[in-house]
C-alpha angles and dihedrals in degrees: 000000000000142000131246093275089061098247134100108291096239136078109323098211116125099240104106097223092059090061096061110077150320104281101169096098101042122132121216117300130198112271113268119241113268100237122199123237113270116257135211095048112177130178119204115191118217138170104297096352151049119229115208127197133179140164119274121258118224108244097022117134086190148328135253117215116214134186139186127197119257128217107192104320091328128099106238102187145016126296111254134177114267104251110211088179096247091140096226140045109004096192118104128213099218133074094245138061136184115216113200095157097092127084115249112268093018108125125218137175108234126204132172130210127196119239120218094177132006096260097043137065135192128226122304119258122239107286126248123197124231146150132203111248123236120266111280122241087250129014114281118246122247112195117209117193130187143155117239089208097045122131108256141186133235112291111229119217107200092171093062104070098061151007134185132243146178112268109299095234084079089071084076096050120113098184118111134236117195087354093302124115109248102214099045094046093048091051087047093051091050090048089052096052088049097050101035103033100024095237110176106194142027128216122197140161130249108031088151094044117127093250087076094046098224098148137031135145123238114193089345096308127113118251117189123202121181099170094110093047086053087055096054097041091049088059093048091048091044093065093046101264128120122216125244099217107223102192109223174081109098118255109244096238090050096049124106089212110019093177090070103092144156133211132010089289094058108241111192110236102182127108115260121274087225121034097194090054091051091052090047088051091053092043092051092047095052093044091049092050090049093050094045101040102027130215095339086082089070085072095049119103119232112203123193115235126307131272098337090169087073115075088218090069102034127034096189130076127273089254089056091051090050087055088048089055093049095048092044099045091048093049089055092047090048090065094049125338091215093069110102118237132178153137164110087188086194136172119249096005090292130152095021095119090041094054094046093048089047092047092050089056101039097039093235113159118249110185093165137014114225129188141144139235138171136199097023136057110273117270123252104257096176094096089054094052092047094046093050098045100260104103095145096050111115120243114230121178095198095182125030135152151138095275137003090219123104115225095019114149091223087076096068104045142075097265090068092054091051089047089053091054091049094052094044091050091049095048097046111120097007103067131047096217136009103190115198113219109251146002102204142022089234085104123129110178088127096021136298118301114285096204139357098268104035100138093266121176092239126114087212123044126232097283094040101266118151119247119206092267089060093050088048088057091048089052088053092049089058090063116109127239095256118070113212129207119252133197114208127184139171136058106333101013118149095008119035087027116042132182139200113188127187144167121221126219093263091055097255116133128230115193125180119202121179141167115220146152128194086223103109092195085075092051093118090048141262122232090211087066097054117113142196108230121210110189113193116188120188114214097022104090113145095015113125121230143206124221121205112185132198118193141105091299098043121049100346108132094190091059093048092046087052093053090047094049094240108165107157120358117349123250119238096269092042088056090058093045091052091056085080089075090054092080130039115232115245117220119200114220138180111217118224118243117233120174091339097310132105116247127196121180123190142156116250118195125204112275098029145111136197131198111210114196118192118197124244116265 
């Protein structure tokens, strides 16, 4: 989430730790583990990049890559985190990193620190020197080899459990944006992600906001009215989704400071003036939902507030928010102890340790931990949950995306689609949900969209046309249920070029290959990072294949809009022409046969992705 200036609503200084959360009102926390520096750091130069790898550190939720300039063999400046311009947490969860931010030939000393909690780092590793190589005369080849009959493992789908949305009251809105009715198109977008991607739930802010009229006081007494909540939840359930109930914002007549608001629509961010009445409201809402919708509500997640570690979303202290969590969680459990509740629903992975330490003292239930991050794959919170005594709590990243910044051009192009593939691949098997924020550009936290391509968070434009991030999710949805092992080699393998291979129940194969970097300065592509892909599949000789490409020439609505001359809102004929970007073209190919194996060769630009589907035997 961002503020009206278009940047993360926290301290704007460049030091990454100052961007995390408001820390001034923290009570004492348990000492963090003193993690050793990672060992085994290696740096492998390649055309346009340096690939770093290191050994894992027990207890680390992530790693922060640093570098310092070299003059000869001497370090000539301070070590600083490598900033890939994601605008949020720079730490990464995996034991590798691809740096494309340095100029070819410019030497750096690289070092890595383990991260026990998002605001802390351990000691730096021993440094290693490296420099990216110049672009090759032709793209280097990355060979990807796999066996169609190999034993596999379950393929995890972290994109499937949840998607984000503008507040659900907008489903009832009959206003237009860009000439398109807001409520109807928002519902259509949610229906599409359900039907085409298999998403199961939708999370949105402001179910207690005054535009749904849930709370008022008459002669000083509370009156609850959930009829408009019923209207929006009926629509959500009617398209096959379930709601994630984010409990907030504060009804104006219950707020201790109703003048403290966020967003164009004025969500109230203050603590309640009466804690008992807040608890009664939550209890009444949950009881009403259980009565209306039955036992399915026992499987709905109830999340306490949104990003209270940012002042823009919570005007109280951290201690007051912990009280809010206790009162809210217990009110949910009063209705039925089987209903899951959790938090802290924080920005930038903040307050996770704080909530778990608090809950251990207060006895408040925590069925799941939820938090958010942008611009990097989500951190690995499993060590934190184990360390603090909540090993069975689920991990829900209830917001995630390529940038936290509204109106950022990276949201509309192909590099964001490649980023999405990288993050989902990283998260698979270690999170219970990685919820992309949000489904549709019908989104008005800072005002309604000013033009078709405005850098909106949506996977789908106003008008319902797929952006590259949506195409990336559709590609993921084509993967089979069995993940297959892959061996990759060559300049860029297992870093710049990533893979995800699978087998479907009918024996056909679906293999994703993509070229990506977290470095957003390369969002428009760098020829030095393009690669030639050689896919070799044992046991698939003679089987035809389909190629589906995503790059600037295939499925990138920004490139098509440029060619059509679209600047603000499309004309009637331009709308129709833009529909060409809504579906990715499919190419039939016949793999060559070499030594009894099927071989497919293709060029892969950066950013770019290709889905290779090999028919069943």
